[in-house]
C-alpha positions in Angstrom: -0.4 47.5 2.3 -1.5 51.0 3.2 -5.3 51.6 3.1 -6.6 55.1 3.2 -9.9 54.9 1.3 -11.0 51.3 2.0 -11.9 51.7 5.8 -14.1 54.8 5.3 -15.8 53.2 2.3 -16.7 50.3 4.5 -18.1 52.6 7.1 -20.2 54.4 4.4 -21.3 51.0 3.1 -22.5 49.9 6.6 -24.5 53.1 6.9 -26.1 52.5 3.4 -26.9 48.9 4.4 -28.7 50.1 7.5 -30.6 52.6 5.5 -31.7 49.8 3.2 -32.6 47.6 6.1 -30.4 44.8 5.0 -30.3 41.8 7.4 -27.2 39.6 7.2 -27.2 35.8 7.8 -23.6 34.9 8.4 -22.3 31.4 8.8 -18.8 29.9 8.8 -17.0 33.2 9.0 -14.7 31.7 11.6 -13.0 29.9 8.7 -11.5 33.2 7.5 -8.0 33.4 9.2 -7.2 36.7 11.0 -3.9 36.9 9.2 -2.0 35.4 6.3 -2.8 34.9 2.7 -6.2 33.4 1.9 -8.2 33.2 -1.3 -12.0 33.5 -1.1 -14.0 32.0 -4.0 -17.5 33.3 -4.4 -20.5 32.3 -6.4 -21.8 35.1 -8.6 -25.4 36.1 -8.8 -25.3 39.9 -8.6 -23.5 43.0 -9.9 -22.8 44.0 -6.3 -21.5 40.7 -5.0 -18.0 42.2 -4.5 -19.5 44.9 -2.3 -21.5 42.6 0.0 -19.1 39.7 -0.3 -16.5 41.5 1.7 -18.6 40.9 4.8 -17.5 37.3 4.8 -14.2 38.5 6.1 -15.5 41.3 8.3 -15.6 39.3 11.6 -11.9 38.5 11.1 -11.2 42.2 10.4 -9.8 41.4 6.9 -10.0 43.6 3.9 -10.7 41.6 0.7 -8.9 42.5 -2.5 -11.4 41.5 -5.2 -10.5 40.5 -8.8 -12.8 42.5 -11.1 -13.0 42.9 -14.8 -10.8 45.6 -16.4 -13.8 47.6 -17.6 -14.6 48.6 -14.0 -11.2 50.0 -13.6 -11.6 52.0 -16.9 -14.5 53.9 -15.5 -13.7 57.5 -14.7 -15.1 57.3 -11.1 -15.1 53.6 -10.3 -11.5 53.1 -11.6 -9.8 55.3 -9.1 -11.9 54.0 -6.2 -11.1 50.4 -7.1 -7.4 51.1 -7.4 -7.4 53.0 -4.1 -8.7 49.8 -2.4 -6.0 47.8 -4.1 -8.5 45.5 -6.0 -7.1 43.6 -8.9 -7.9 44.4 -12.6 -8.7 41.3 -14.7 -8.3 41.5 -18.5 -10.3 38.6 -19.8 -8.4 38.6 -23.1 -5.1 38.1 -21.2 -5.5 37.1 -17.6 -1.9 36.0 -16.9 -0.9 39.3 -15.4 -3.9 39.5 -13.1 -3.3 35.9 -11.9 0.3 36.8 -11.1 -0.7 39.9 -9.2 -3.2 37.9 -7.2 -0.5 35.3 -6.4 1.8 38.1 -5.2 -0.9 39.6 -3.0 -1.6 36.3 -1.4 2.1 35.6 -0.8 2.2 39.1 0.9 -0.4 37.9 3.3 -3.5 39.5 1.7 -7.1 38.2 1.5 -8.1 38.0 -2.2 -11.6 37.5 -3.6 -12.3 35.7 -6.9 -15.5 34.8 -8.8 -14.5 31.6 -10.6 -17.8 31.5 -12.6 -16.4 34.7 -14.3 -20.0 35.9 -15.1 -23.3 36.2 -13.3 -25.3 33.0 -13.1 -28.8 33.7 -14.5 -30.1 30.4 -13.1 -28.7 31.3 -9.6 -27.1 27.9 -9.4 -23.3 27.6 -9.6 -22.1 27.6 -13.2 -19.1 25.8 -14.6 -16.0 27.2 -12.9 -12.7 28.4 -14.4 -9.7 26.7 -12.9 -8.0 30.0 -11.9 -9.0 29.9 -8.3 -7.5 26.5 -7.5 -4.4 27.2 -9.6 -3.7 30.6 -7.8 -4.2 29.0 -4.4 -1.9 26.1 -5.2 0.8 28.4 -6.6 0.6 30.8 -3.7 0.4 28.0 -1.1 -2.7 29.4 0.6 -6.0 28.1 1.7 -9.0 28.4 -0.6 -12.3 29.2 1.0 -15.6 28.6 -0.9 -18.1 31.4 -0.1 -21.8 31.4 -1.0 -23.8 34.6 -1.5 -27.6 34.5 -1.5 -30.1 37.4 -1.8 -27.8 39.8 -3.4 -29.5 39.1 -6.8 -32.7 40.6 -5.4 -31.0 44.0 -5.4 -29.2 44.1 -8.7 -28.7 41.4 -11.3 -29.1 40.6 -15.0 -32.5 40.8 -16.7 -34.3 42.4 -13.8 -34.8 46.0 -12.6 -32.8 47.2 -9.6 -34.7 46.9 -6.3 -33.2 48.8 -3.3 -36.4 48.7 -1.3 -35.9 48.1 2.4 -35.9 44.9 4.4 -34.0 42.2 2.4 -31.9 39.4 3.8 -28.4 38.7 2.6 -27.0 35.2 3.2 -23.2 34.7 3.4 -21.8 31.2 4.1 -18.1 30.4 4.3 -17.1 26.8 3.8 -14.1 24.9 5.3 -10.8 25.5 3.6 -9.4 23.6 0.7 -5.7 23.2 0.1 -5.1 22.8 -3.6 -1.7 21.5 -4.6 -2.1 21.8 -8.3 -1.6 18.1 -9.1 -5.1 17.9 -10.7 -6.6 21.3 -11.3 -9.7 19.9 -13.0 -10.5 17.6 -10.0 -9.8 20.4 -7.5 -12.0 22.8 -9.5 -14.8 20.2 -9.6 -14.5 19.8 -5.8 -14.7 23.6 -5.4 -17.9 23.6 -7.6 -19.4 20.9 -5.4 -18.7 22.8 -2.2 -20.0 26.1 -3.6 -23.2 24.5 -4.7 -23.7 22.8 -1.3 -23.2 26.2 0.4 -25.7 27.9 -1.9 -28.2 25.1 -1.2 -27.7 25.7 2.6 -28.1 29.4 2.1 -31.4 28.9 0.3 -32.6 26.5 3.0 -31.7 29.0 5.8 -33.3 32.0 4.0 -36.5 33.4 5.4 -39.4 31.5 3.7 -41.5 34.6 3.6 -38.9 36.3 1.5 -38.6 33.6 -1.2 -42.1 32.1 -1.8 -42.4 29.4 -4.5 -42.3 30.9 -8.0 -39.9 33.8 -7.0 -37.8 34.9 -9.9 -34.7 34.9 -7.8 -35.1 31.2 -6.8 -33.7 28.4 -9.0 -36.1 26.4 -11.0 -34.9 23.3 -9.2 -36.1 24.8 -6.0 -39.5 25.8 -7.2 -38.6 29.3 -8.5 -39.1 30.8 -11.9 -35.4 31.5 -12.7 -34.2 30.0 -16.0 -32.9 26.5 -15.8 -29.1 26.1 -16.1 -29.5 25.0 -19.7 -31.7 27.9 -20.6 -29.4 30.3 -18.8 -26.5 29.0 -21.0 -28.6 29.8 -24.1 -29.3 33.3 -22.8 -25.6 33.8 -22.1 -24.8 32.8 -25.7 -27.5 35.1 -27.0 -26.1 38.0 -25.0 -22.6 37.3 -26.3 -23.9 37.3 -29.9 -25.6 40.6 -29.4 -22.4 42.2 -28.0 -20.4 40.8 -30.9 -23.0 42.2 -33.4 -22.7 45.7 -31.8 -19.0 45.6 -32.2 -19.0 44.5 -35.8 -20.1 47.2 -38.2 -19.6 46.1 -41.8 -18.5 48.8 -44.1 -20.8 49.5 -47.1 -20.6 51.8 -50.1 -23.0 54.2 -48.4 -20.8 54.2 -45.3 -17.8 55.1 -47.4 -19.7 57.9 -49.1 -20.5 59.3 -45.6 -16.9 59.1 -44.4 -15.2 62.5 -44.8 -11.8 60.8 -44.9 -12.7 58.8 -48.0 -11.7 60.1 -51.4 
């Protein structure tokens, strides 16, 4: 696959990361093969996880093709950039085509990145996973690598202002490969969830203590932080979904009809 824009974008990103004073804690990156199809399954805590998550494959000199929601590709600026890097558009209403494209990429020897939680975790613990990751890996016959990201939420996440002040640590931990065969997708997805949560816990334990004191909003409640509990986070997700639905639904009233120049 020919890449013209991806390499220079990576160079630009590295310069930006140095400007921001980001410090990376990498572990397990030797599990990313230097060639051949591989599916990387990431936890999801930040809007920029796909930007920083690619570093998991950097020591192996791999370019990761991330699966991202279609709305990103619809953006007038972001869309052309995403397509130029051969990322994969995901239509949440009909994901079959994107799953097939990911399978094709993998069988062509590409490294593909997926976020099986689908949406950002407000609790910063691993949410329930969709089964797409294990199913794609099984169908393509490639290894599935769980990858934990930690600290990315401090830069840009839900319900909190952006903070690009200098000197933050970003933890990236790659687990040992799984080899799903598709015989029991539910069990394989549960195993992926278990491995991801273990990696997240390890990333939290390895994170500089001075950067995540007790009570930190970016620390899970179960670890002494002030993030929402998983149960409360689910409620907040439902509330957000209801607000979005309300914005889309605009009931027509007699007054609305009177104001419509096409009526009458």
